[in-house]
Each structure stands twice: as C-alpha cells, then as structure tokens.
VMD Tcl script that draws the C-alpha trace (Angstrom):
set ca {
  {-0.61 -25.63 -79.16}
  {-3.44 -26.68 -76.62}
  {-2.63 -26.97 -73.05}
  {-2.74 -30.97 -72.80}
  {0.04 -30.77 -75.35}
  {2.19 -28.22 -73.20}
  {1.77 -30.40 -69.87}
  {2.70 -33.50 -72.41}
  {5.87 -31.49 -73.39}
  {6.75 -30.24 -69.50}
  {6.12 -33.75 -68.12}
  {8.23 -35.23 -70.75}
  {10.99 -32.44 -70.05}
  {10.97 -33.10 -66.42}
  {10.87 -37.10 -66.79}
  {13.62 -36.50 -69.18}
  {15.51 -34.56 -65.87}
  {14.88 -36.70 -63.62}
  {16.15 -39.61 -65.56}
  {19.46 -37.70 -66.34}
  {19.86 -36.83 -62.71}
  {18.99 -40.53 -61.72}
  {21.82 -41.92 -64.06}
  {24.29 -39.37 -62.81}
  {24.11 -40.20 -59.19}
  {23.88 -44.18 -59.79}
  {27.52 -43.32 -61.68}
  {28.82 -41.43 -58.63}
  {27.57 -44.05 -56.25}
  {28.39 -47.24 -58.07}
  {30.56 -48.62 -60.72}
  {28.46 -50.52 -64.08}
  {30.68 -52.19 -66.57}
  {28.01 -51.97 -69.24}
  {24.96 -50.20 -70.31}
  {22.67 -52.80 -69.74}
  {23.83 -52.80 -65.71}
  {22.94 -48.81 -65.87}
  {19.54 -49.41 -67.77}
  {18.37 -52.05 -65.56}
  {19.56 -50.20 -62.64}
  {17.36 -47.09 -63.77}
  {14.20 -49.53 -64.54}
  {15.19 -50.95 -60.91}
  {14.29 -47.19 -59.66}
  {10.55 -46.88 -61.56}
  {11.91 -45.52 -64.74}
  {10.08 -47.06 -67.80}
  {10.92 -48.24 -71.28}
  {14.20 -47.39 -71.00}
  {16.50 -49.01 -73.61}
  {20.25 -49.32 -74.82}
  {19.60 -46.75 -76.82}
  {18.41 -44.23 -74.26}
  {21.13 -44.89 -71.78}
  {23.61 -44.52 -74.63}
  {22.30 -40.85 -75.23}
  {22.42 -40.63 -71.10}
  {25.63 -41.04 -70.87}
  {26.54 -38.97 -73.82}
  {24.83 -36.25 -72.30}
  {26.45 -36.41 -69.01}
  {30.36 -36.70 -70.90}
  {30.92 -40.00 -69.28}
  {33.82 -42.61 -70.05}
  {34.45 -45.81 -70.08}
  {38.00 -46.16 -67.72}
  {39.92 -48.65 -65.86}
  {39.29 -48.62 -62.55}
  {42.12 -49.80 -59.46}
  {41.54 -53.47 -60.65}
  {41.69 -52.38 -64.46}
  {38.25 -53.35 -64.99}
  {36.73 -50.80 -67.41}
  {33.80 -48.54 -65.86}
  {31.68 -45.58 -66.77}
  {32.99 -42.64 -65.29}
  {31.81 -39.23 -65.30}
  {34.37 -36.75 -66.88}
  {32.38 -33.41 -67.78}
  {35.15 -30.74 -67.55}
  {32.82 -28.66 -65.05}
  {32.26 -31.63 -62.38}
  {34.63 -30.94 -59.44}
  {37.82 -33.16 -59.59}
  {37.51 -35.15 -56.60}
  {40.68 -37.82 -56.67}
  {40.17 -40.76 -54.91}
  {42.38 -43.62 -53.49}
  {41.55 -45.39 -56.85}
  {43.25 -42.66 -58.80}
  {46.47 -42.13 -56.63}
  {46.63 -46.42 -56.50}
  {46.63 -46.58 -60.46}
  {50.62 -44.21 -60.14}
  {53.96 -46.23 -59.60}
  {55.91 -42.99 -59.40}
  {56.38 -39.27 -60.28}
  {59.67 -38.17 -61.12}
  {61.19 -35.15 -63.03}
  {64.25 -34.37 -65.59}
  {64.35 -30.95 -65.82}
  {62.61 -30.48 -68.68}
  {59.22 -32.44 -67.99}
  {57.51 -33.93 -65.44}
  {56.28 -37.83 -65.82}
  {53.72 -40.01 -64.36}
  {54.24 -43.32 -64.64}
  {50.93 -45.29 -64.12}
  {49.88 -48.99 -64.39}
  {49.42 -49.90 -68.08}
  {45.91 -48.07 -69.59}
  {45.45 -45.39 -66.12}
  {47.72 -42.92 -68.13}
  {44.79 -41.18 -70.40}
  {42.70 -40.68 -67.38}
  {45.23 -39.30 -65.10}
  {46.34 -36.91 -67.93}
  {42.42 -35.70 -67.98}
  {42.57 -35.23 -64.27}
  {45.65 -33.08 -64.51}
  {44.04 -30.93 -67.38}
  {40.83 -30.73 -66.33}
  {41.35 -27.44 -64.05}
  {44.38 -25.07 -66.14}
  {46.89 -24.01 -63.23}
  {49.33 -21.25 -64.20}
  {52.57 -24.63 -63.50}
  {51.48 -25.97 -66.29}
  {51.61 -26.09 -69.67}
  {49.87 -29.34 -70.94}
  {49.96 -33.25 -70.74}
  {50.62 -35.58 -72.94}
  {49.02 -39.27 -72.15}
  {49.93 -42.58 -73.69}
  {49.36 -46.31 -71.87}
  {51.45 -46.00 -68.98}
  {52.97 -42.82 -68.75}
  {52.17 -39.14 -68.86}
  {54.44 -36.48 -69.76}
  {53.85 -32.83 -67.82}
  {55.21 -29.76 -69.42}
  {55.81 -26.93 -67.29}
  {55.27 -23.77 -68.13}
  {58.68 -22.84 -66.73}
  {61.18 -25.24 -66.73}
  {63.31 -23.08 -64.02}
  {60.49 -24.14 -61.68}
  {60.20 -28.22 -62.67}
  {59.70 -29.04 -58.98}
  {56.63 -26.54 -58.41}
  {55.46 -28.01 -60.95}
  {55.72 -31.67 -60.06}
  {54.22 -30.44 -56.82}
  {51.66 -29.24 -58.07}
  {51.13 -32.47 -60.31}
  {51.54 -34.66 -57.22}
  {48.65 -32.57 -55.55}
  {46.26 -33.12 -58.39}
  {46.53 -36.29 -57.97}
  {46.55 -37.29 -54.27}
  {50.13 -38.05 -53.81}
  {51.64 -37.06 -51.04}
  {54.32 -34.15 -51.64}
}
mol new
graphics top color blue
foreach p $ca { graphics top sphere $p radius 0.5 }
foreach p [lrange $ca 0 end-1] q [lrange $ca 1 end] { graphics top cylinder $p $q radius 0.2 }
display resetview
C-alpha cells in the first residue's frame, strides 16, 4: 500500500468521525423531525456530499430513534444505552401519574409516550426493578420484590424526574 492510499484512508476515517460527532452534537442541541433537516444542517456546517443515506447510516450508528416530544411531534432522539440519561422537563411532562397496586408500578403517559418512558427506566438497571412493559400510554414496572413496591415506585419517580 502506498503512502497516499494510507493518508486517504486516514482522512476518510477522520471525516467520518467528524460528521458522526457533528451529528451527535446537533441531536443533543436541537430537535429534528426529518432526516433532510439533519442533512441540510450538516451541509450548512461545511460537510460536503451529505446524502439522505449518509444521514440514515449516521442515525443508525448513533442509536437514534424517532420519539414524540412534549408537544406530540415525532423528533429524532439519541437513545444509545451508554449515553447518560438526563431526564428533562419534556419527559416528566409526558407523565400523567405514577401509582401502584401492591403488585406493579403503573406509569400513565400521554399517548405515544410509554415506550420511551419504559426505555428510560430500563437503561440503567436498578436492584428494585425486575423489568418494564410499555404499551402506548401505560408502562407497567415489575418490582423485584412486591414487599418493596413503594421503594420501587420511588426509584421509578426519581428516574423520570418526578418529585417523590
């Protein structure tokens, strides 16, 4: 392999790394409802030849999902499990109430919010939580021990930024 091929490969890797970092930063700072909006913003930032398929690959690599925001509009959101979970008011505003019936903790959300809420609870395992099941607007959280249901409910509330 000649030297120019090595430099070309390094430059391509470096550019790939830069566009991934730029895309991640954009998603952390702004809301985007279409891949074309993300593509256009990357072009505005100086990345040339950004196609829709490039954006699609970036979103897949970053573990991005489309989820409803506080206004019900679907936007792209980072969901990679090694990302620290930072619950903001937009998540807590999706929650109508949290309660339990001595067997499971129930989180009632606005329509379409349950899957995201369940994922936020599941991302970082906790000793009080066995697992979650998320529907459209309801999350059922199974405690590891039903005799500690109230502690489990407190953990769920803390995860979601709800005052205990």
